[in-house]
C-alpha positions as CSV (number, residue, x, y, z in Angstrom):
1,Q,92.5,94.4,74.3
2,F,90.4,96.6,71.7
3,I,91.0,99.8,73.7
4,K,94.8,99.4,74.2
5,K,95.8,101.0,71.1
6,P,93.4,104.0,71.0
7,F,94.3,104.5,74.6
8,E,98.1,104.5,73.6
9,Y,97.6,106.7,70.5
10,L,95.3,109.2,72.2
11,F,96.9,109.7,75.7
12,H,100.5,108.7,74.8
13,L,100.7,106.4,77.9
14,N,101.5,102.7,78.1
15,S,98.7,100.6,77.1
16,N,99.0,98.7,80.3
17,L,97.3,101.6,82.0
18,A,94.0,101.2,79.7
19,F,92.4,99.0,82.1
20,A,92.9,101.3,85.0
21,Y,91.3,104.3,82.7
22,I,88.1,102.2,82.1
23,L,87.9,101.1,85.8
24,G,88.3,104.9,87.0
25,I,85.5,106.0,84.6
26,F,83.1,103.1,85.8
27,S,83.9,102.1,89.3
28,G,85.0,105.6,90.6
29,Y,87.7,106.5,93.1
30,P,89.8,105.2,94.5
31,Q,89.7,102.1,92.1
32,G,91.5,103.8,89.4
33,A,94.4,104.7,91.8
34,V,94.5,101.2,93.0
35,A,94.6,99.7,89.5
36,I,97.2,102.3,88.5
37,H,99.3,101.6,91.7
38,A,99.3,97.8,90.8
39,V,100.5,98.3,87.3
40,Y,103.3,100.5,88.4
41,E,104.4,98.1,91.2
42,K,104.6,95.2,88.5
43,G,106.7,97.3,86.1
44,G,103.9,97.9,83.7
45,C,104.6,101.8,83.4
46,T,107.0,104.4,84.6
47,K,106.5,106.4,87.6
48,E,105.9,109.6,85.6
49,E,103.3,107.7,83.5
50,A,101.4,106.5,86.6
51,E,101.4,109.8,88.2
52,H,100.0,111.5,85.1
53,A,97.5,108.8,84.7
54,L,96.4,109.3,88.3
55,C,95.2,112.9,87.3
56,F,92.5,111.6,85.0
57,C,91.8,108.0,85.8
58,N,90.1,108.7,89.1
59,N,86.4,109.9,88.7
60,T,83.3,110.2,90.5
61,G,81.6,106.7,90.3
62,I,78.7,106.1,87.8
63,A,76.7,104.5,90.7
64,F,76.5,107.8,92.5
65,L,75.9,109.7,89.3
66,L,73.1,107.6,88.0
67,G,71.7,106.6,91.5
68,A,72.0,109.4,94.1
69,V,72.3,112.6,91.8
70,P,68.9,112.3,90.1
71,V,67.1,111.6,93.3
72,I,68.9,114.6,95.2
73,F,68.0,117.0,92.4
74,N,64.9,115.5,91.3
75,N,66.2,115.4,87.9
76,S,66.1,112.0,85.9
77,R,68.5,113.1,83.2
78,L,71.1,114.9,85.3
79,G,73.1,111.8,86.3
80,I,73.8,110.9,82.7
81,Q,74.6,114.5,81.8
82,L,77.1,114.8,84.6
83,F,78.8,111.5,83.8
84,T,79.1,112.7,80.2
85,V,80.5,116.2,81.3
86,Q,82.9,114.4,83.7
87,L,84.1,112.0,80.9
88,V,84.6,115.0,78.4
89,S,86.5,117.1,81.1
90,S,88.9,114.2,82.1
91,F,89.4,113.6,78.3
92,I,90.3,117.3,77.7
93,Y,92.9,117.1,80.4
94,A,94.4,113.9,79.3
95,V,94.8,115.0,75.7
96,I,96.1,118.5,76.4
97,F,98.6,117.4,79.0
98,R,99.7,114.1,77.5
99,P,103.4,113.2,77.4
100,K,105.2,113.9,74.0
101,Y,106.2,110.2,73.5
102,I,105.1,106.7,74.6
103,I,107.5,104.8,76.6
104,K,107.2,101.0,75.9
105,T,107.1,99.0,79.2
106,D,105.9,95.5,79.5
107,I,104.5,94.0,82.6
108,L,106.7,91.9,84.5
109,P,105.5,88.2,85.0
110,E,103.8,87.7,88.2
111,T,106.6,85.3,89.4
112,E,109.1,88.0,89.2
113,V,107.0,90.5,91.6
114,A,108.1,90.0,95.1
115,Q,105.5,88.3,97.4
116,T,106.0,89.1,100.8
117,E,102.5,87.8,102.4
118,P,100.7,84.7,101.7
119,I,98.5,84.9,98.6
120,L,95.2,84.7,100.6
121,V,96.2,87.2,103.2
122,S,97.7,89.5,100.5
123,S,94.4,89.2,98.5
124,V,92.2,89.9,101.3
125,M,94.3,92.8,102.5
126,R,94.3,94.4,99.1
127,A,90.5,94.4,99.1
128,I,90.2,95.8,102.7
129,R,92.7,98.7,102.6
130,P,91.1,100.8,100.1
131,T,87.6,100.2,101.7
132,V,88.8,101.0,105.2
133,T,90.6,104.1,103.8
134,V,87.4,105.4,101.9
135,S,85.1,104.8,104.9
136,A,87.4,106.6,107.3
137,F,87.5,109.8,105.3
138,V,83.9,109.6,104.3
139,M,82.8,109.7,108.0
140,L,85.4,112.3,108.8
141,F,84.2,114.6,106.0
142,G,80.6,113.9,106.6
143,A,80.9,115.1,110.2
144,L,83.0,118.1,109.0
145,G,80.4,119.0,106.5
146,T,77.5,118.8,109.1
147,L,79.6,121.2,111.3
148,I,80.3,123.6,108.6
149,N,76.7,123.7,107.6
150,D,75.6,124.6,111.1
151,L,78.3,127.4,111.3
152,F,76.8,128.6,107.9
153,I,73.4,128.8,109.2
154,H,74.6,130.3,112.6
155,Y,76.6,133.2,111.1
156,S,74.1,133.5,108.1
157,L,76.8,133.3,105.5
158,S,76.0,133.6,101.7
159,P,74.5,130.2,100.5
160,L,76.6,130.6,97.3
161,F,79.8,131.0,99.3
162,S,78.9,128.1,101.4
163,S,78.2,125.9,98.4
164,I,81.5,126.8,96.7
165,L,83.4,125.8,100.0
166,L,81.6,122.5,100.3
167,C,82.5,121.8,96.6
168,F,86.0,121.7,97.7
169,L,85.6,119.6,100.6
170,E,83.3,116.5,100.0
171,I,80.9,115.8,97.1
172,T,78.0,114.2,99.0
173,N,77.4,117.3,101.3
174,A,78.1,119.6,98.4
175,S,75.3,117.9,96.3
176,G,72.8,118.2,98.9
177,Y,73.6,121.9,99.6
178,L,73.6,122.6,95.9
179,S,70.2,121.0,95.3
180,Q,68.6,123.7,97.7
181,L,70.6,126.6,96.3
182,E,68.3,128.8,94.3
183,S,70.9,130.0,91.7
184,E,71.8,129.4,88.0
185,L,75.2,128.3,89.3
186,S,73.7,125.3,91.2
187,L,74.3,122.8,88.3
188,P,77.6,124.4,87.1
189,L,78.9,124.0,90.7
190,M,77.8,120.6,90.8
191,G,79.7,119.8,87.7
192,F,82.8,121.4,89.3
193,A,82.2,119.3,92.6
194,V,81.8,116.0,90.6
195,C,85.0,116.5,88.6
196,F,87.1,118.0,91.3
197,S,85.8,115.3,93.6
198,G,86.8,117.1,96.7
199,I,89.7,117.0,99.2
200,C,88.1,114.1,101.0
201,V,88.6,111.9,97.9
202,H,92.1,113.4,97.3
203,L,93.0,112.0,100.7
204,Q,91.5,108.8,100.0
205,I,93.6,108.3,96.9
206,A,96.8,109.3,98.7
207,G,96.0,106.7,101.4
208,C,95.8,104.0,98.6
209,L,99.2,104.8,97.3
210,K,101.3,103.8,100.1
211,N,103.6,106.9,99.4
212,K,104.9,105.2,96.2
213,L,103.4,107.7,93.8
214,S,103.2,111.5,94.1
215,M,100.0,113.6,93.9
216,K,101.9,116.9,93.2
217,R,99.8,117.5,90.1
218,F,96.7,115.8,91.3
219,F,95.2,118.9,92.8
220,T,95.8,121.3,90.0
221,A,94.7,118.6,87.4
222,K,91.3,117.9,89.2
223,L,90.9,121.7,89.7
224,F,91.4,122.2,85.8
225,Q,88.8,119.4,85.1
226,G,86.4,120.9,87.4
227,I,86.6,124.3,85.8
228,C,86.0,122.6,82.5
229,A,83.0,120.9,83.6
230,F,81.7,124.2,85.2
231,L,82.1,126.0,81.9
232,I,80.6,123.1,79.7
233,I,77.5,123.2,82.0
234,L,77.4,127.1,82.0
235,I,77.9,127.5,78.1
236,F,75.7,124.7,77.0
237,K,73.0,125.3,79.6
238,I,72.8,121.8,80.8
239,Y,69.7,121.9,83.1
């Protein structure tokens, strides 16, 4: 409850979306999208609010940033730094592009939401669908990343060009490649990859929305946040 008023004041969005914001920060994608979709389906926000919230409530999970990234880059502080940069970048986007006015909408009582499946089946399926969607895209883009790496090596393409391309595709492959890139742009590009999240994640989120919400602004929003992170790391020399 304590975050609802600040959330409403800062982002000009219905306070019903505050939990989705927190979930998106700490649990990572696509949980933020799943929570936003659930609030929208229950009448807790407008479609426009939900689509705007999608743009900054889906972030790289803290488990990956604090667990995998420091190991990959052999830098114990880097995970915390990237998490902070991501938080700042998404906050900047949310404030700059916030709606002019707050639309008050109350979540409908649970009894008013149509129940088309038995409760147990519905609960299990809601838990499984995002997991299956994420796993499928991770495997697909993992194989694609390996293929692209082999092509890069075969054709002796510039490591910097290769790294930039991987940043747009999938964050795990990108982080492994960037950790071996001998360039001052390695960490700024990692910041971009973390905030942009990669096409792999964009497709995961789209798969969890069941065509109920549009992602027209999502790509450009994450691109904006990725550029913000790149510039923050470059300007403040986070290494």
